C-alpha positions as CSV (number, residue, x, y, z in Angstrom):
1,M,115.1,77.9,95.2
2,Y,112.5,80.4,96.5
3,K,112.0,84.0,95.5
4,V,112.3,86.4,98.4
5,F,110.7,89.9,98.1
6,I,111.2,92.5,100.8
7,K,108.5,95.1,101.2
8,K,109.3,98.8,101.3
9,K,108.3,99.0,105.0
10,A,110.7,96.2,105.9
11,L,113.5,97.8,103.9
12,K,113.1,101.0,106.0
13,G,113.3,98.9,109.2
14,I,116.5,97.2,108.0
15,E,118.1,100.6,107.4
16,K,117.7,101.3,111.1
17,M,119.3,98.1,112.2
18,P,122.9,98.0,113.5
19,V,125.4,96.5,111.1
20,K,125.7,93.2,112.9
21,I,121.9,92.7,112.8
22,K,121.8,93.7,109.1
23,E,124.3,91.0,108.4
24,K,122.1,88.5,110.3
25,M,119.1,89.7,108.2
26,N,121.1,89.0,105.0
27,V,121.8,85.4,106.2
28,L,118.1,85.0,107.0
29,V,117.2,86.1,103.5
30,K,119.7,83.7,102.0
31,D,118.2,80.9,104.2
32,L,114.7,81.7,103.1
33,R,115.8,81.8,99.4
34,D,117.7,78.5,99.7
35,K,115.6,76.5,102.2
36,G,112.1,77.9,102.2
37,P,109.9,79.6,104.8
38,I,110.1,77.1,107.7
39,R,113.3,78.2,109.5
40,S,113.1,76.4,112.8
41,E,116.8,76.7,113.4
42,W,116.5,80.5,113.9
43,P,115.9,81.9,117.4
44,N,112.3,82.1,118.5
45,F,111.1,81.0,115.1
46,S,107.3,80.5,115.1
47,D,104.4,80.0,112.8
48,L,102.0,82.9,113.4
49,G,99.2,81.2,111.5
50,E,97.7,81.8,108.0
51,D,101.1,81.3,106.3
52,L,102.9,83.9,108.5
53,Y,106.2,83.3,110.3
54,H,108.7,85.2,112.4
55,C,112.0,84.9,114.1
56,H,114.4,86.9,116.2
57,L,117.6,88.3,114.8
58,S,118.6,89.4,118.4
59,Y,116.7,90.2,121.5
60,K,115.5,93.5,120.1
61,W,115.3,92.9,116.3
62,I,112.9,90.5,114.5
63,A,111.8,89.6,110.9
64,C,108.3,88.5,109.8
65,W,107.5,86.9,106.5
66,K,104.7,85.1,104.7
67,S,104.5,82.4,102.1
68,E,101.5,80.6,100.8
69,K,101.6,76.8,100.9
70,N,103.1,75.3,97.7
71,S,104.4,78.7,96.6
72,I,108.0,79.6,95.8
73,V,107.4,83.2,96.8
74,I,108.3,84.5,100.2
75,E,107.5,88.1,101.2
76,V,109.3,89.7,104.1
77,Y,106.7,92.2,105.3
78,Y,108.4,93.4,108.5
79,A,111.9,93.8,109.8
80,G,112.6,95.9,112.8
81,S,112.3,96.3,116.5
82,R,110.3,93.8,118.5
83,E,108.3,96.6,120.1
84,N,106.7,97.6,116.8
85,A,106.1,94.0,115.6
86,P,102.8,93.5,113.8
87,Y,101.7,90.4,115.7
C-alpha cells in the first residue's frame, strides 16, 4: 500500500473539475494507493522522467504525480486542465 499526498495546488485544480472527472480522479488516487505510481492502464500514461508521471482523466483534464524509486510515497503535484500542465 502506498501513501498518496495531494498538494494544495492540485486540490484547487480538482475543485474546478466537473463531477465525472472528479470521480475519475478519485479512482486514480485509489489506484495509485493500491498499485503504485506506474499506471499504464490509464489513458496517455507516460513517464515524464526523474520519477514524474502523468495521465489523462479525459481529453481536457490530467493528473501529474511523482514518486521516488523504492518509496511508498506518491505526491500528486498537479491536477487540472491540459492547457496549464507543468510539462
